[in-house]
N, C-alpha and C positions, 0 to 999 in steps of 0.2 A: 640532591633531591628537589624535585619540582622547580629546578633551576635557580635555586637559592645560591650556591654556591660553585664558583667556575674551576674547581680543582680536582683532578683524578683522585680519589682517596688511595692512601698507599697498601701495600699488600701485606699481611701476618700481622704482628702484634703491633708495629709503630704506630704511634697517632698520626704522626707529619704535622702538617699545618692547617687540618680541618678544623673548624671553630666549631666544635660540639663541647658544650660542658652539661655533665650529667649530675646533678646533686639528688639526693634522695634519703630524707631523715624517716627513720622507722617512728611508726607513733608510740608513744611512750604507754600508752592506756592499752589495756586487752581489747579486741573489737567487741562491739555489741552484737550478740547472734539475732537478734529481732532485725536490728539495722542491715545484717550482711543477709537475711534472709529475702528483705523487701526490697536489694540494690536492684535486681534486674526491672523491678516494676518501676522503681523511681528513675531508672539510666534511662527508660523509652522515649518520652518526650526530647531528652539531649541526643539520644543516638538517633531517633528520627530529624532534628536540628542540624546534627553532624553531617548525616547524609546528603539534606538540601545545600548547606553551605560547601561540602564536599563537590557538589557538582559544579557550583559557580565559581568555585577555586579551581576546577580543573579546566573551565572555559577560560579564567583568567590566566592559568598558565600556558594554556595553547596561543592565546592571544599574544601574551608576553614574549612568547619564543616567535612570533613573527614581528614583535618590535625589537627585539634584541637582533636578529637578523637583519635587518631594515637597516635600525640607528647605530646599532653596535653597543647598546646599554640596555639595560633594565631599567624600566619606569617604576621610580620610587613608591607609586601607589599602589602597584600591581604586586611589588615585590613584598610589601608591608602585609598587605591584605591575604597572601599565602602563606606567609609566615604565620600571621594570626591563626591561621586556619589550622597548619598544624601544629601548633602549641595547643590549640583548643581541642584538637585531636587526641594529642597525647593526654591530657586533662580527662577527656571522656573514656579513653582505654585505660587510664590508672583509677579511674572512679568504676569503670564496671569491672576489672580484675580484681577489685577491692583490695588496692594498694594504697588509697586515700579515702578519707571518708567526706575532704572536700567538695562539695557538688560543682561541677565546669562551670564557667562562665566564659563565653566568647569575648566579651569586653575587656577583661581583666588581664595584665599583662605581668608578668610576675618577674621579667627580667627585662633588660634594656635591649632594643633594636638596633643593632649594628648596619648601616647603610650598604646596599651592596659595592659601593666604592671603597668603604674602609674595611671589607670582611679580606684576610691575609691572602686574599687568591691572586693569581696571574691575571693582570689586564688584557684586553683582547690583542691580538697581533697587529701591529700597522697592516693598512691594505698594501698588496704588492704595489712597487713601483720600480721605477728606474736603480739600478745598481748604483751605490754612493761613490762618487769620484775617490779616486784614490789608486795606489800602483796595485798592479796586476802581478 
């Protein structure tokens, strides 16, 4: 998704080696009806911000694709920006769908970011070259 992981996900119910972690703690208190009624109004500014940052993330993803094709590596800054956007987008979605009462923040990071080199995907294949010497 968005060039963050370089491994095709497995089919079926097997989780494979895809680095996805999902943690959801239900709220212990019952939700406030007034808060839920006004949630869409409070979500408008953050939805507009998510749209603007999303356009930027899309442009960064396209540019990083070219960087990956040319250099064979994903630039760290571009990878982190797209990752932060996806986390922010998930926070906005959870807030808008009444799953959490925590207002989304783009600067807040709730989990550590693993570098693209340390994710458990396979590295890029070596460039084609002459066959290795040895018996045939």
